[in-house]
C-alpha positions in Angstrom: 0.0 0.0 0.0 2.9 2.4 0.9 4.6 1.6 -2.4 1.4 2.3 -4.3 1.0 5.7 -2.9 4.7 6.5 -3.4 4.3 5.6 -7.1 1.1 7.6 -7.4 2.7 10.7 -5.8 5.7 10.3 -8.1 3.5 10.2 -11.1 1.6 13.2 -9.9 4.9 15.1 -9.5 6.0 14.1 -13.0 2.7 15.2 -14.5 2.9 18.5 -12.6 6.4 19.2 -13.9 5.3 18.4 -17.4 2.3 20.7 -17.0 4.6 23.5 -15.8 7.1 23.1 -18.6 4.3 23.0 -21.2 2.5 26.0 -19.7 4.4 28.5 -21.7 3.3 26.9 -24.9 -0.4 26.9 -24.1 -2.7 29.6 -25.2 -6.2 30.9 -24.3 -8.2 31.0 -21.1 -10.0 28.0 -19.6 -13.7 27.7 -19.5 -15.6 26.7 -16.3 -16.5 23.0 -16.5 -19.3 23.2 -13.9 -19.1 19.5 -13.3 -20.5 17.9 -10.1 -19.1 14.8 -8.5 -22.4 14.3 -6.8 -24.2 13.8 -10.1 -24.1 10.0 -10.4 -25.9 10.0 -13.8 -23.2 12.4 -15.2 -20.5 10.1 -13.9 -22.2 7.1 -15.5 -22.5 8.9 -18.8 -18.9 10.1 -18.5 -17.6 6.6 -17.9 -19.5 5.3 -21.0 -18.2 8.1 -23.2 -14.6 7.7 -21.9 -14.6 4.0 -22.5 -16.0 4.5 -26.0 -13.8 7.4 -27.1 -10.7 7.6 -24.9 -9.8 4.2 -23.4 -8.5 2.9 -26.7 -5.4 5.2 -26.3 -5.4 6.3 -22.7 -5.3 4.0 -19.6 -6.5 4.7 -16.1 -4.1 2.6 -14.2 -5.3 3.8 -10.7 -8.9 2.9 -11.3 -10.3 -0.6 -11.1 -13.4 -1.7 -12.9 -14.7 -3.2 -9.6 -14.3 0.1 -7.8 -16.0 1.9 -10.7 -19.0 -0.4 -10.4 -19.2 0.2 -6.6 -18.9 4.0 -6.8 -21.1 4.6 -9.8 -24.0 2.3 -8.7 -23.4 -0.2 -11.5 -23.5 -4.0 -11.4 -20.4 -5.9 -12.2 -22.3 -7.4 -15.2 -23.1 -3.9 -16.5 -19.5 -2.8 -16.2 -18.1 -6.0 -17.9 -20.6 -5.8 -20.7 -20.7 -2.1 -21.4 -17.5 -0.6 -20.2 -14.8 -3.2 -20.1 -13.7 -3.4 -23.8 -10.2 -4.7 -22.9 -11.6 -8.0 -21.6 -9.6 -8.0 -18.4 -10.9 -9.3 -15.1 -13.3 -7.1 -13.0 -10.6 -6.5 -10.4 -8.1 -5.1 -12.9 -7.4 -1.4 -13.6 -8.5 0.2 -16.9 -5.7 -0.6 -19.4 -4.9 0.9 -22.8 -5.8 -1.3 -25.7 -3.6 0.5 -28.3 -0.5 -1.5 -29.1 2.7 0.3 -28.3 4.1 -0.1 -31.8 1.0 1.5 -33.4 1.1 4.4 -30.8 4.7 5.2 -31.7 4.0 4.9 -35.4 0.9 7.3 -35.3 1.7 9.6 -32.4 5.5 9.3 -31.9 5.0 8.0 -28.4 2.6 6.1 -26.2 -0.4 8.4 -25.1 -0.2 9.3 -21.4 -2.2 7.6 -18.6 -5.1 10.0 -17.6 -5.6 8.8 -14.1 -4.3 12.0 -12.6 -4.9 14.5 -15.4 -7.7 16.3 -13.6 -5.7 16.5 -10.4 -2.7 18.0 -12.2 -4.3 20.2 -14.9 -7.7 20.9 -13.2 -11.2 20.0 -14.5 -11.6 23.4 -16.2 -8.5 22.7 -18.3 -9.7 19.2 -19.3 -13.1 20.6 -20.2 -11.6 23.4 -22.3 -9.1 21.1 -24.0 -11.8 18.8 -25.2 -13.7 21.8 -26.7 -10.6 23.4 -28.4 -9.7 21.1 -31.3 -9.7 22.5 -34.8 -8.6 21.4 -38.2 -5.0 22.3 -39.1 -3.6 20.8 -42.4 -0.1 21.8 -41.2 -0.1 19.2 -38.4 0.8 15.6 -39.0 -2.7 14.3 -38.0 -4.6 17.3 -39.4 -5.6 18.7 -36.0 -4.5 21.3 -33.5 -5.7 22.6 -30.2 -6.2 26.2 -29.2 -5.6 25.6 -25.6 -2.6 23.3 -26.0 -0.9 24.2 -29.4 0.6 21.4 -31.4 -1.0 18.7 -29.4 0.0 15.4 -31.0 -3.5 13.8 -31.1 -6.7 14.2 -33.2 -10.0 15.3 -31.8 -11.5 12.0 -30.5 -14.9 13.6 -30.2 -15.2 15.2 -33.7 -18.2 13.1 -34.7 -20.2 14.6 -31.8 -18.8 18.1 -31.9 -18.4 18.5 -35.7 -15.4 20.1 -37.5 -14.0 23.4 -36.2 -11.9 26.0 -37.9 -9.7 28.5 -36.1 -10.3 32.2 -36.3 -6.9 33.9 -36.5 -5.9 37.4 -35.4 -3.1 39.6 -36.5 0.5 38.3 -35.9 2.2 40.0 -32.9 5.4 40.5 -35.0 6.5 40.2 -38.6 6.9 36.5 -39.5 5.2 35.3 -36.4 2.3 32.9 -36.5 -1.2 34.5 -36.3 -2.7 33.8 -32.9 -6.0 31.8 -32.6 -8.6 34.2 -31.4 -11.7 32.0 -31.7 -13.1 28.7 -33.0 -16.0 28.2 -35.4 -17.9 25.0 -36.2 -18.0 24.7 -40.0 -19.6 21.3 -40.1 -22.0 20.3 -37.4 -21.6 17.0 -35.5 -24.3 14.6 -34.4 -24.9 16.7 -31.2 -26.0 20.3 -30.9 -23.7 22.6 -29.0 -25.6 22.3 -25.7 -25.5 18.5 -25.9 -21.8 18.4 -26.8 -21.0 20.7 -23.8 -22.9 18.3 -21.5 -21.0 15.3 -23.0 -17.6 17.0 -22.4 -18.8 18.0 -18.9 -19.6 14.3 -18.2 -16.2 13.1 -19.4 -14.6 15.8 -17.3 -16.6 14.8 -14.3 -15.6 11.1 -14.7 -11.9 12.0 -15.0 -12.1 14.1 -11.8 -13.6 11.1 -10.1 -10.9 8.8 -11.6 -8.2 11.0 -10.1 -9.6 10.5 -6.6 -12.3 7.9 -6.3 -12.3 8.3 -2.5 -13.6 11.8 -2.9 -17.2 10.5 -3.4 -17.1 8.7 0.0 -15.4 11.7 1.6 -18.2 14.0 0.5 -20.9 11.6 1.8 -19.0 11.2 5.1 -18.6 15.0 5.4 -22.4 15.4 5.7 -22.5 13.0 8.7 -19.5 14.7 10.3 -21.2 18.1 10.0 -24.4 16.7 11.5 -22.4 15.1 14.4 -20.6 18.4 15.1 -23.9 20.2 15.1 -25.4 17.7 17.6 -22.3 17.9 19.7 -22.4 21.7 19.8 -26.1 21.6 20.8 -25.3 19.1 23.7 -22.4 21.2 24.8 -24.7 24.2 24.9 -27.2 22.4 27.1 -24.4 21.2 29.4 -23.1 24.7 29.7 -26.5 26.0 30.6 -26.9 23.3 33.2 -23.5 24.0 34.8 -24.0 27.8 34.9 -27.7 28.0 35.9 -26.8 28.5 39.6 -24.0 31.0 38.9 -25.0 34.6 39.3 
C-alpha cells in the first residue's frame, strides 16, 4: 500500500512538472467545467463516453473496474458488458488497448495515462481542452488545439462536436504565427452545442472522479461529520446551561 502511494505521488509530481514546462506553450483561457461529482448520472455517462472514445489510447491505471462499479452504482455485469472493452478481469485497472508499436507509429510515443490528469491540470483545463480542437492541415494528423498548441492527437470527439476551424488574429510581430482568437464550427456534428457541452462535462466529471475515487465517499462522510458536530455543539450548549444555571 505504501509503495502504491509513493508511485502515485511520483507520477503526480512528474505530470505536474510536465504541466509547468508546457504551460508557456499553451494559449487561451480555460472555461468553467461546472461538473458535479455528486451527479451520479453524469459520472455514469462520462464513464461510458470515456470508455468508447478515450480508453483505446489512454489507460486509467489507478482505477479498477470493480471500484467503478461500486462507486457509480453499476452492477459488475453492466461494467463488464458495457465498459470493459479490454476484456480484463473485473478486479483489474483500466488498461490501454492501443499496441505500443502503433502508438509510436501514429503519435510518436505512447499516449499518457489519464488517471491524474484532472488532479494536475484541473477540471476546467480538461473541459476546455476537449472543446478546443480545430482542423489544421499543417499538423501531422490534421488537427491542432487552441488551448494546447501542437497537441499530437486528433479530436477524439469530432463526430459529436463537428469540425471546427480556427479564427486567427493579427501576428504580434512580422513573420510570427497568427494567434488563434476563436473557433467556429463549420460542419455540425451529431450533437448540438448544448448536448456536446454536456457530453464533455460528463467526461470531465468522470476524469475528476478517476483522479480520486475516495472523494465520493469523503463527500458523503462529510455530511455526517457536520451533523455530528452540530449535535455535539447543541449538547455542549445544554451542558453549559446546566452548569451555569446556579452561577449569578
